[in-house]
Phi, psi and omega in degrees: 000328179298318179296321178297314179298315179298321178299314180295318179296318179294332179280358176098006177290147178286159181301318179298319178295316179298317178298319179297313179298317180297321178295320179293322177294320178298319177300312180293323183293339176298330179264340184224086187304326179263067190300332182279353178254005183288139178272166176300319180298320178294321177294317178298321178295319177303313181291319180297319179296336183252016183305322183276343184251344178252137175293158180304321180295321179293317178298320180294322180292322178291321183294327183271095175248101187295000000 
């Protein structure tokens, strides 16, 4: 995760944005411990299962993993 954070910071992302992305990955990782091996289909299923409990903005933030 440290390398991912450094990559985002080096790309010019703000600290708040990097923290937000890291938080979203941590949220997703609670259901998928090997988060870096997750497929697009698994991520889509995760979002579909939570369609009624996550706001559209939250789903979009989880979906966007730079």
